[in-house]
DOMIVO-677823 format. One record per atom (N, C-alpha, C, O): x, y, z. Coordinates in pm, whole numbers, padded with zeros to 5 digits, always signed. Layout:
<guvos>
XYZ
...
</guvos>
This chain:
<guvos>
-05814+03917+05513
-05801+03938+05343
-05925+03835+05256
-05951+03715+05260
-05976+03943+05184
-06042+03914+05030
-05988+03807+05012
-05866+03794+05022
-06102+03671+04971
-06022+03582+04860
-06052+03610+04673
-06010+03546+04577
-06171+03774+04681
-06294+03745+04586
-06115+03753+04446
-05999+03783+04475
-06187+03703+04279
-06069+03751+04181
-06071+03841+04127
-06019+03846+04015
-06141+03966+04193
-06225+04070+04085
-06172+04207+04268
-06209+04180+04382
-06120+04286+04244
-06189+04423+04362
-06353+04494+04310
-06426+04509+04212
-06347+04506+04384
-06521+04534+04379
-06509+04770+04456
-06424+04836+04517
-06630+04794+04403
-06619+04867+04571
-06767+04920+04531
-06840+04891+04436
-06788+05034+04668
-06921+05049+04675
-06956+05130+04638
-06897+05238+04640
-07130+05098+04563
-07101+05253+04461
-07263+05268+04462
-07341+05179+04495
-07291+05376+04426
-07504+05404+04374
-07466+05473+04227
-07441+05577+04165
-07476+05375+04223
-07457+05447+04010
-07567+05422+03942
-07581+05315+03882
-07686+05543+03940
-07851+05478+03822
-07824+05419+03651
-07803+05485+03549
-07836+05266+03670
-07867+05209+03538
-07981+05185+03449
-08091+05171+03503
-07971+05176+03311
-08092+05117+03295
-08123+05009+03328
-08069+05008+03438
-08178+04895+03316
-08193+04736+03320
-08352+04692+03195
-08474+04707+03188
-08255+04641+03132
-08368+04551+03075
-08321+04378+03038
-08203+04345+03030
-08451+04268+03018
-08432+04159+02950
-08631+04130+03024
-08728+04191+03068
-08590+04023+02998
-08729+03930+03053
-08751+03824+03158
-08697+03720+03195
-08858+03899+03190
-08871+03860+03387
-08885+03716+03357
-08855+03657+03253
-08948+03660+03490
-08986+03508+03499
-09140+03427+03434
-09158+03305+03426
-09245+03545+03390
-09322+03573+03344
-09285+03571+03156
-09375+03546+03076
-09178+03593+03121
-09132+03550+02941
-09194+03675+02881
-09216+03699+02762
-09223+03769+03016
-09291+03941+02892
-09144+03959+02944
-09068+03902+03023
-09141+04136+02806
-09016+04173+02852
-08998+04278+02919
-09089+04360+02927
-08884+04298+02980
-08914+04501+03104
-08777+04565+03065
-08672+04518+03022
-08826+04707+03101
-08733+04766+03099
-08798+04840+03225
-08918+04864+03240
-08645+04884+03348
-08674+04932+03476
-08562+05038+03493
-08461+05051+03423
-08591+05094+03575
-08431+05198+03649
-08383+05087+03748
-08470+05028+03812
-08238+05049+03769
-08192+05025+03840
-08112+05110+03942
-08113+05231+03961
-08028+04987+04013
-07918+05110+04106
-07793+05039+04152
-07788+04986+04263
-07671+05036+04050
-07577+04934+04066
-07538+04991+04191
-07494+05106+04197
-07556+04892+04328
-07485+04935+04477
-07306+04849+04424
-07209+04925+04425
-07294+04771+04403
-07164+04781+04416
-07102+04639+04242
-07134+04545+04169
-07025+04713+04272
-06933+04661+04137
-06824+04649+04106
-06751+04740+04146
-06734+04502+03997
-06632+04458+04003
-06591+04495+03886
-06660+04581+03832
-06475+04446+03814
-06443+04391+03688
-06483+04246+03595
-06479+04219+03475
-06526+04165+03728
-06632+04068+03656
-06792+04061+03703
-06833+03947+03724
-06882+04166+03720
-06979+04201+03777
-07025+04255+03850
-06948+04350+03855
-07101+04276+03924
-07228+04338+03974
-07293+04280+04091
-07305+04161+04120
-07340+04409+04170
-07544+04388+04221
-07612+04482+04233
-07574+04564+04316
-07717+04505+04171
-07804+04580+04115
-07925+04556+04194
-07979+04448+04170
-08011+04670+04332
-08098+04673+04384
-08148+04739+04285
-08078+04794+04199
-08366+04741+04291
-08401+04870+04226
-08472+04783+04130
-08549+04853+04065
-08478+04644+04089
-08553+04592+03966
-08687+04529+04058
-08678+04491+04175
-08769+04528+04003
-08958+04500+04071
-08960+04414+03987
-09058+04350+04023
-08923+04365+03901
-08990+04242+03800
-08910+04131+03855
-08795+04162+03887
-08948+04001+03874
-08935+03875+03957
-08879+03816+03766
-08927+03810+03653
-08729+03781+03851
-08660+03771+03717
-08536+03580+03762
-08494+03569+03877
-08517+03514+03702
-08471+03378+03698
-08328+03402+03750
-08286+03517+03739
-08237+03299+03812
-08120+03308+03797
-08149+03219+03691
-08244+03144+03667
-08006+03254+03614
-07964+03214+03430
-08024+03314+03354
-07991+03312+03235
-08133+03432+03400
-08060+03508+03346
-08054+03594+03242
-08018+03708+03269
-08067+03581+03185
-07884+03759+03018
-07996+03869+03080
-08116+03847+03099
-07926+03989+03103
-07998+04097+03151
-07922+04188+03039
-07814+04161+02987
-08018+04323+03009
-07925+04406+02961
-07898+04507+03027
-08000+04553+03078
-07779+04582+03058
-07745+04689+03174
-07721+04843+03126
-07627+04842+03047
-07752+04924+03137
-07731+05029+03047
-07687+05127+03135
-07772+05185+03204
-07540+05164+03147
-07511+05279+03197
-07439+05440+03110
-07332+05447+03051
-07556+05570+03131
-07488+05657+03004
-07489+05587+02862
-07587+05519+02830
-07379+05602+02773
-07406+05548+02670
-07314+05437+02706
-07364+05391+02604
-07202+05320+02763
-07195+05244+02781
-07278+05089+02815
-07311+05095+02933
-07321+04958+02757
-07376+04908+02775
-07321+04787+02776
-07226+04773+02699
-07379+04617+02898
-07269+04529+02847
-07436+04402+02925
-07552+04398+02966
-07349+04349+02903
-07481+04224+02921
-07407+04131+03001
-07290+04095+03004
-07538+04096+03079
-07449+03942+03255
-07600+03884+03251
-07706+03897+03189
-07526+03791+03388
-07620+03676+03343
-07691+03650+03522
-07635+03588+03612
-07778+03696+03525
-07880+03640+03712
-07711+03621+03818
-07632+03715+03805
-07682+03538+03884
-07598+03446+03916
-07692+03407+04128
-07694+03319+04214
-07727+03498+04109
-07795+03479+04247
-07860+03601+04259
-07843+03711+04208
-07945+03550+04347
-08102+03663+04424
-08158+03665+04521
-08244+03581+04549
-08108+03807+04634
-08116+03782+04729
-08323+03804+04734
-08405+03858+04659
-08330+03730+04859
-08505+03733+04889
-08535+03940+04955
-08651+03980+04968
-08475+03988+04969
-08455+04130+04973
-08418+04207+04783
-08390+04326+04768
-08425+04125+04684
-08433+04162+04565
-08311+04218+04526
-08311+04274+04416
-08208+04214+04590
-08110+04213+04531
-08087+04124+04433
-08140+04013+04429
-07975+04186+04315
-07994+04020+04205
-07779+04055+04160
-07722+04143+04094
-07742+03969+04214
-07617+03969+04182
-07591+03897+04030
-07637+03786+04006
-07518+03968+03937
-07504+03918+03833
-07384+03935+03782
-07325+04031+03833
-07281+03835+03641
-07152+03830+03670
-07146+03908+03452
-07242+03923+03376
-07049+03926+03436
-07047+04032+03295
-06980+03909+03220
-06869+03858+03238
-07116+03862+03096
-07040+03703+02970
-07005+03847+02849
-06978+03795+02741
-06999+04016+02839
-06916+04025+02772
-06793+04086+02825
-06734+04065+02931
-06754+04198+02689
-06611+04231+02757
-06600+04335+02751
-06487+04372+02718
-06747+04489+02787
-06752+04605+02797
-06773+04552+02906
-06808+04462+02982
-06736+04648+02879
-06740+04697+03072
-06753+04825+03149
-06743+04919+03071
-06767+04855+03239
-06832+04985+03234
-06716+05103+03342
-06715+05226+03339
-06640+05021+03419
-06513+05098+03425
-06390+04976+03417
-06388+04857+03446
-06285+05076+03361
-06147+04999+03381
-06108+04872+03486
-06192+04862+03574
-06034+04804+03492
-05988+04732+03599
-05936+04803+03689
-05969+04820+03806
-05828+04855+03612
-05731+04965+03651
-05795+05012+03807
-05785+04974+03924
-05868+05123+03726
-05986+05193+03794
-06029+05129+03886
-05985+05178+03990
-06107+05026+03910
-06164+04948+04012
-06075+04874+04169
-06103+04853+04287
-05925+04852+04050
-05802+04788+04132
-05773+04886+04245
-05769+04854+04364
-05752+05020+04192
-05701+05213+04312
-05833+05206+04408
-05839+05229+04529
-05971+05153+04288
-06051+05248+04442
-06111+05114+04503
-06222+05145+04545
-06091+04996+04523
-06113+05007+04610
-05961+04931+04721
-05965+04842+04807
-05866+04999+04678
-05789+04944+04770
-05752+05120+04844
-05688+05137+04948
-05802+05216+04769
-05845+05333+04845
-05941+05301+04891
-05921+05181+04869
-06040+05301+04942
-06159+05223+05023
-06076+05136+05124
-06103+05133+05244
-05993+05080+05077
-05956+04959+05229
-05869+05033+05251
-05850+05004+05370
-05769+05138+05221
-05726+05219+05354
-05794+05329+05410
-05722+05422+05372
-05851+05361+05450
-06000+05412+05508
-06002+05333+05663
-06099+05347+05738
</guvos>
């Protein structure tokens, strides 16, 4: 049984990320969301050094939201927590998708 607060789904969604790197330099990079929930996401493909606690803006199509870096894996994956009310997918869609995936 999953003890997480929010249902999560595995995805491969291209996004645009911008923020400040660990050296205080602004950047804009493409990335891929590999895991998504109503409270956060996992990103792959950021080739800049960032620090935990940094704020990043993520744009998917016309939708934009702000996230805080919660963890960084040695592989470069970033765990992000949403800090804005806006999200890319409604929570009902995430619940439905995660339940359907669990049935497989």
